[in-house]
C-alpha positions as CSV (number, residue, x, y, z in Angstrom):
1,M,-57.5,-46.8,65.4
2,M,-56.7,-48.6,62.2
3,N,-57.9,-45.9,59.1
4,Q,-60.9,-47.7,57.4
5,N,-62.3,-47.2,53.9
6,V,-66.2,-46.8,53.4
7,I,-68.0,-47.5,50.1
8,V,-71.3,-48.0,48.9
9,S,-71.9,-51.3,47.6
10,D,-72.7,-51.4,44.0
11,R,-75.1,-54.5,44.3
12,K,-78.3,-53.2,42.9
13,P,-81.0,-52.2,45.6
14,V,-84.5,-53.4,45.7
15,L,-86.9,-50.8,44.6
16,G,-88.0,-48.9,48.0
17,S,-85.5,-50.6,50.1
18,K,-85.3,-49.1,53.2
19,T,-81.4,-50.4,54.1
20,I,-78.4,-49.5,52.0
21,N,-75.9,-52.2,52.0
22,V,-72.1,-50.5,52.9
23,S,-68.4,-52.3,52.7
24,V,-65.8,-51.5,54.9
25,S,-62.0,-52.3,54.5
26,N,-58.9,-51.7,56.4
27,S,-56.7,-51.4,53.1
28,P,-56.5,-48.3,51.5
29,L,-56.6,-50.2,48.2
30,F,-59.2,-52.9,49.3
31,S,-56.8,-55.5,48.6
32,S,-58.6,-57.7,51.0
33,P,-62.3,-58.6,50.8
34,P,-64.5,-56.1,52.1
35,T,-67.3,-57.0,55.2
36,Y,-70.4,-55.8,54.5
37,F,-72.7,-53.9,56.6
38,T,-76.5,-52.9,56.2
39,F,-77.6,-49.4,57.5
40,P,-80.9,-48.1,57.5
41,R,-81.1,-45.5,54.6
42,R,-82.4,-42.8,56.7
43,K,-79.7,-43.3,59.1
44,F,-77.0,-43.7,56.6
45,L,-77.8,-40.3,54.6
46,E,-77.6,-38.6,57.9
47,L,-74.5,-39.8,58.5
48,L,-73.1,-38.9,54.9
49,E,-74.3,-35.7,55.4
50,A,-72.8,-35.3,58.7
51,A,-69.3,-36.4,57.0
52,D,-69.8,-33.9,54.4
53,K,-70.1,-31.0,56.6
54,S,-67.5,-31.9,58.7
55,S,-64.8,-32.6,55.7
56,N,-66.2,-29.3,54.0
57,K,-66.1,-26.8,57.3
58,N,-62.5,-25.7,56.8
59,N,-63.7,-25.2,52.7
60,I,-66.6,-23.3,54.2
61,G,-64.7,-21.0,56.3
62,A,-62.4,-20.1,54.0
63,C,-65.0,-18.9,51.3
64,K,-66.4,-17.1,54.2
65,I,-63.1,-15.4,55.0
66,A,-62.7,-14.6,51.1
67,S,-65.9,-12.8,51.0
68,W,-65.4,-10.8,54.0
69,V,-62.1,-9.5,52.4
70,D,-64.2,-8.7,49.2
71,S,-66.4,-6.7,51.0
72,M,-63.8,-4.8,53.1
73,R,-62.5,-4.0,49.6
74,D,-65.6,-2.6,48.6
75,S,-65.6,-0.5,51.6
76,S,-69.7,0.3,51.7
77,P,-72.4,1.1,50.4
78,T,-71.6,-1.0,47.5
79,R,-70.0,0.5,44.6
80,L,-72.5,0.5,41.3
81,R,-71.6,-2.7,39.1
82,S,-72.7,-2.9,35.4
83,S,-73.4,-7.0,36.3
84,C,-75.8,-6.1,39.5
85,H,-79.2,-6.8,38.8
86,D,-80.4,-7.3,42.7
87,S,-81.5,-3.7,43.3
88,V,-80.5,-1.5,40.1
89,S,-82.3,-2.3,36.8
90,D,-80.3,-2.0,33.1
91,N,-82.5,1.3,32.4
92,E,-81.3,2.7,35.7
93,H,-77.8,2.0,34.8
94,K,-77.9,4.0,31.9
95,T,-79.1,6.9,33.7
96,P,-76.5,9.1,35.3
97,W,-76.4,8.4,39.1
98,T,-76.4,12.4,39.9
99,V,-79.7,12.3,38.0
100,R,-81.2,9.7,40.0
101,F,-79.6,10.9,43.4
102,P,-79.2,14.8,42.5
103,S,-77.7,17.1,45.0
104,A,-79.5,18.2,48.1
105,L,-78.1,21.7,47.6
106,N,-79.0,21.9,44.0
107,M,-82.5,20.3,44.8
108,F,-82.7,22.7,48.2
109,D,-85.8,24.7,47.3
110,E,-87.6,21.0,46.2
111,I,-87.0,19.8,49.8
112,V,-88.3,22.8,51.9
113,N,-91.0,23.5,49.6
114,A,-92.1,19.7,50.6
115,A,-91.8,20.5,54.6
116,K,-94.2,23.4,54.3
117,G,-96.5,23.5,57.1
118,K,-94.9,20.2,58.4
119,Q,-92.5,19.2,61.0
120,I,-88.8,18.6,59.9
121,V,-87.1,15.9,62.3
122,M,-83.4,15.6,61.5
123,F,-81.2,12.4,61.7
124,L,-77.5,12.8,61.5
125,D,-74.6,10.0,61.5
126,Y,-71.4,11.0,62.7
127,D,-68.3,9.9,61.2
128,G,-68.2,11.0,57.5
129,T,-71.1,13.1,57.9
130,L,-70.7,15.6,60.4
131,S,-66.7,14.8,60.5
132,P,-64.5,13.5,58.1
133,I,-63.3,10.0,58.1
134,V,-59.7,9.7,59.7
135,E,-57.2,7.3,60.0
136,D,-57.2,7.3,63.8
137,P,-60.9,6.7,64.7
138,D,-60.1,8.1,68.0
139,K,-59.3,11.6,66.6
140,A,-62.3,11.8,64.2
141,Y,-63.1,15.8,65.9
142,I,-66.0,17.6,64.5
143,T,-65.1,21.2,63.7
144,H,-66.0,24.2,65.6
145,E,-68.4,25.5,62.4
146,M,-70.0,21.9,62.3
147,R,-70.6,21.8,66.2
148,E,-72.5,25.5,65.6
149,V,-74.6,24.6,62.9
150,V,-75.9,21.3,64.3
151,K,-76.6,23.3,67.6
152,N,-78.5,25.8,65.4
153,V,-80.2,22.9,63.9
154,A,-81.5,21.4,67.4
155,L,-82.6,24.7,68.2
156,N,-85.0,24.7,65.5
157,F,-85.6,21.0,64.7
158,P,-86.1,17.6,66.8
159,T,-82.4,16.6,65.9
160,A,-80.7,13.2,66.4
161,I,-77.1,11.8,66.0
162,V,-77.7,8.1,65.2
163,T,-74.2,6.4,64.9
164,G,-72.6,3.2,65.6
165,R,-70.2,4.9,68.4
166,S,-70.9,4.7,71.8
167,I,-73.3,7.4,73.3
168,D,-70.0,8.6,75.3
169,K,-67.3,8.6,72.5
170,V,-69.9,10.6,70.1
171,R,-70.9,12.9,72.8
172,G,-67.7,13.8,73.6
173,F,-66.6,14.8,70.0
174,V,-69.9,17.3,69.5
175,R,-70.4,18.1,73.2
176,L,-73.9,19.3,72.6
177,N,-76.7,18.6,74.9
178,E,-79.6,20.0,72.8
179,I,-80.1,16.7,70.9
180,Y,-80.9,13.1,71.3
181,Y,-78.1,10.7,70.8
182,A,-78.7,7.0,69.2
183,G,-75.7,5.3,70.0
184,S,-74.4,1.5,69.1
185,H,-76.4,1.7,66.0
186,G,-79.5,2.6,67.6
187,M,-79.3,0.3,70.3
188,D,-78.2,3.0,73.2
189,I,-80.9,6.3,73.0
190,E,-80.8,8.8,75.4
191,G,-82.9,12.4,75.3
192,P,-81.6,15.8,75.7
193,T,-79.9,16.7,78.8
194,N,-80.8,19.2,81.2
195,E,-78.1,20.5,83.8
196,N,-79.7,21.3,87.4
197,A,-78.5,24.0,90.0
198,Y,-75.7,21.6,91.0
199,G,-73.9,21.3,87.6
200,E,-75.4,17.8,87.0
201,N,-76.8,16.6,83.7
202,N,-80.0,15.0,84.1
203,Q,-79.7,12.5,81.2
204,G,-82.8,10.2,80.5
205,V,-82.4,6.8,79.1
206,L,-84.9,6.3,76.4
207,F,-84.4,2.8,75.4
208,Q,-81.4,0.1,75.2
209,P,-82.9,-3.0,73.8
210,A,-79.6,-5.1,73.7
211,R,-78.5,-4.5,77.5
212,E,-78.4,-8.1,78.0
213,F,-75.4,-8.6,76.0
214,V,-73.5,-5.9,77.8
215,P,-71.4,-8.8,79.6
216,M,-71.0,-10.7,76.2
217,I,-69.6,-7.7,74.5
218,E,-66.8,-6.6,76.9
219,K,-65.7,-10.2,76.7
220,V,-65.4,-10.4,73.4
221,F,-64.1,-7.1,73.3
222,K,-60.9,-8.4,75.6
223,I,-60.9,-11.8,73.1
224,L,-60.5,-9.3,70.3
225,E,-58.0,-7.2,71.7
226,E,-55.4,-9.8,72.7
227,K,-56.3,-11.8,69.1
228,T,-55.4,-8.8,66.7
229,K,-52.9,-7.1,68.7
230,W,-49.9,-8.2,66.5
231,I,-51.7,-7.0,63.5
232,P,-50.1,-3.4,63.0
233,G,-52.9,-0.7,62.7
234,A,-55.9,-2.9,63.8
235,M,-57.9,-1.5,66.7
236,V,-61.1,-2.6,68.4
237,E,-63.8,-0.1,69.9
238,N,-65.8,-1.0,72.4
239,N,-69.0,0.9,71.8
240,K,-71.2,-0.8,74.7
241,F,-73.6,-2.5,72.8
242,C,-71.7,-3.7,69.7
243,L,-67.8,-3.3,68.7
244,S,-66.3,-2.1,66.4
245,V,-63.1,-3.5,64.3
246,H,-61.0,-0.8,62.2
247,F,-58.9,-1.4,59.8
248,R,-58.6,1.5,58.2
249,R,-54.9,1.6,59.1
250,V,-54.1,-2.2,58.1
251,D,-52.0,-3.1,55.3
252,E,-54.3,-4.7,52.9
253,K,-52.1,-7.7,52.7
254,R,-53.0,-8.5,56.3
255,W,-56.8,-8.2,55.8
256,T,-57.6,-11.6,55.4
257,A,-55.1,-12.4,58.8
258,L,-57.5,-9.7,60.5
259,A,-60.8,-11.5,59.1
260,E,-59.8,-14.7,60.0
261,Q,-59.1,-13.6,63.7
262,V,-62.5,-12.0,63.9
263,K,-64.1,-15.2,62.7
264,S,-62.4,-17.4,65.4
265,V,-63.7,-15.2,67.9
266,I,-67.5,-14.8,67.2
267,I,-68.1,-18.3,65.7
268,D,-68.7,-19.0,69.4
269,Y,-70.9,-16.7,70.0
270,P,-73.9,-17.2,67.9
271,Q,-75.4,-14.4,69.2
272,L,-73.8,-11.8,67.4
273,K,-73.3,-11.2,63.9
274,L,-71.0,-9.2,61.5
275,T,-71.8,-6.7,59.9
276,Q,-69.6,-4.2,57.7
277,G,-69.3,-0.2,57.7
278,R,-66.4,2.0,56.0
279,K,-63.3,0.7,57.0
280,V,-64.7,-1.4,59.6
281,L,-65.8,-4.8,61.1
282,E,-69.1,-4.3,63.2
283,I,-69.8,-7.2,65.8
284,R,-73.6,-6.9,66.7
285,P,-76.3,-8.4,68.9
286,T,-78.6,-10.7,66.5
287,I,-81.5,-8.8,67.8
288,K,-83.7,-7.2,65.1
289,W,-82.7,-3.7,65.6
290,D,-80.9,-1.3,63.2
291,K,-80.9,2.6,62.6
292,G,-83.9,2.6,60.9
293,K,-85.8,1.0,63.9
294,A,-84.1,3.4,66.1
295,L,-85.5,6.3,63.6
296,N,-88.9,4.7,64.0
297,F,-88.8,4.5,68.1
298,L,-87.3,8.3,67.7
299,L,-90.3,9.5,65.6
300,K,-92.6,7.6,68.0
301,S,-90.7,9.2,71.3
302,L,-91.6,12.5,69.4
303,G,-95.4,11.9,69.0
304,F,-95.0,11.7,64.9
305,E,-95.2,8.1,64.7
306,K,-98.5,8.5,62.3
307,S,-98.5,12.2,61.8
308,E,-98.6,13.0,58.1
309,D,-97.3,16.1,59.3
310,V,-93.7,15.5,59.5
311,V,-90.7,15.2,57.5
312,P,-87.9,13.3,58.7
313,V,-84.8,13.8,57.1
314,Y,-81.6,11.5,57.4
315,I,-78.2,12.0,56.3
316,G,-75.8,9.6,56.4
317,D,-72.5,8.1,54.2
318,D,-72.6,4.5,55.7
319,R,-73.9,1.0,54.2
320,T,-75.8,1.0,58.1
321,D,-77.5,4.2,57.0
322,E,-79.3,2.2,54.4
323,D,-81.6,0.6,57.0
324,A,-83.0,4.4,58.1
325,F,-83.1,5.5,54.2
326,K,-85.1,2.2,53.5
327,V,-87.6,3.1,56.5
328,L,-87.9,6.9,55.0
329,R,-88.8,5.1,51.5
330,E,-91.3,2.7,52.9
331,R,-93.0,5.4,55.0
332,G,-93.2,7.4,52.2
333,Q,-92.4,10.4,54.4
334,G,-88.9,12.3,54.3
335,F,-86.0,12.3,52.5
336,G,-82.9,10.2,52.9
337,I,-79.4,11.8,52.0
338,L,-76.3,10.0,51.4
339,V,-72.9,11.4,51.8
340,S,-70.5,10.1,49.3
341,K,-67.9,11.5,46.6
342,V,-68.7,8.2,44.1
343,P,-71.7,6.6,42.7
344,K,-73.3,4.0,45.1
345,E,-76.6,1.7,45.7
346,T,-78.5,3.5,47.9
347,N,-82.0,4.1,49.1
348,A,-81.8,7.6,49.7
349,S,-83.3,10.1,47.4
350,Y,-80.4,12.8,47.4
351,S,-76.7,13.2,48.0
352,L,-73.9,15.5,49.3
353,Q,-70.6,14.8,48.6
354,D,-68.8,15.2,52.2
355,P,-69.2,16.8,55.4
356,S,-68.4,20.5,54.2
357,Q,-71.3,19.7,51.9
358,V,-73.7,18.8,54.8
359,N,-72.7,21.8,56.8
360,E,-73.7,24.1,53.8
361,F,-77.0,22.3,53.8
362,L,-77.8,22.4,57.7
363,R,-76.9,26.1,57.4
364,R,-79.3,27.1,54.6
365,L,-82.3,24.8,56.5
366,V,-81.5,27.0,59.6
367,E,-81.8,29.8,57.6
368,W,-84.8,28.9,55.7
369,K,-86.6,27.9,59.2
370,R,-85.7,31.5,60.7
371,K,-87.0,33.0,57.5
372,T,-90.4,31.1,57.5
373,V,-90.7,31.9,61.2
374,R,-90.3,35.8,60.7
375,E,-92.8,35.6,57.7
376,A,-95.5,33.9,59.5
């Protein structure tokens, strides 16, 4: 088929005309007299819009990937910028971050005073909160000291680990039966286990809102593994109800290539969405479910949905934990504690610097609880 050039006629249209005259020429220089056609105005505008979308598809994709790479560099949550006005006012920028989000250790007395006579419920992220962030996600082991303190917390307060990891993976790291596990960003929730006389664990599945997506997740996992295997350091993790594409060990020069490969896959799956954590791209179902909704679900399961005598405390370090921090602010109950060594925009109320400070905070919380029981 010969290439044809299309131009809109420069003839003055009749006011209110419902048609548009278009000339078509086979010559790229329009040297021969053009042939005129008349299109319904609405139809012609639809054709122009479709053509514009088609011609800009690659540019849009490139812009999207560039945005992803910028976000990958930021790593999450977003660090404070003086030019940002969306969630931080000019006055707040002038206030030191450590004043706006003071150390939970320094403010420990204030926190426990607010919890007197009430039930504390603990929610803990895993990576970067209970365990350090490591190069190999499969080696994010919890320390023996941290395991012991989490166990003691669970003996004194209802406790849940809310993570993007699969339940099987994080339970293998933690090895505690006394706690609730909410894996895949809260899309897979299980209660504490009880071992029977035969050494078998009775594990109750509480909620799996994305169960129908499992076959799709498995299919995309295999495709992504194949697509990214040539990028050194890239790792795709199947978390059952979501996927994690880790790029912590990927050379920054290859981040764009990695983002392109991820985009080339998920573009065919509109039921999935891309979010981001710390040096990880998260692929999740588009259902309206996150760590904040998981927090509310667990509070309801524990009988505290409308209770005024509950103090939920959520400790996390990632962008995905912000959903839980936001829920606590909206409820007007409890506290969010962000784990970070650098200033970041957050909905949390307090901060801790690293897992060692998380350990100290939890240890002091257990000691406070035991003391209040003895004095009761």
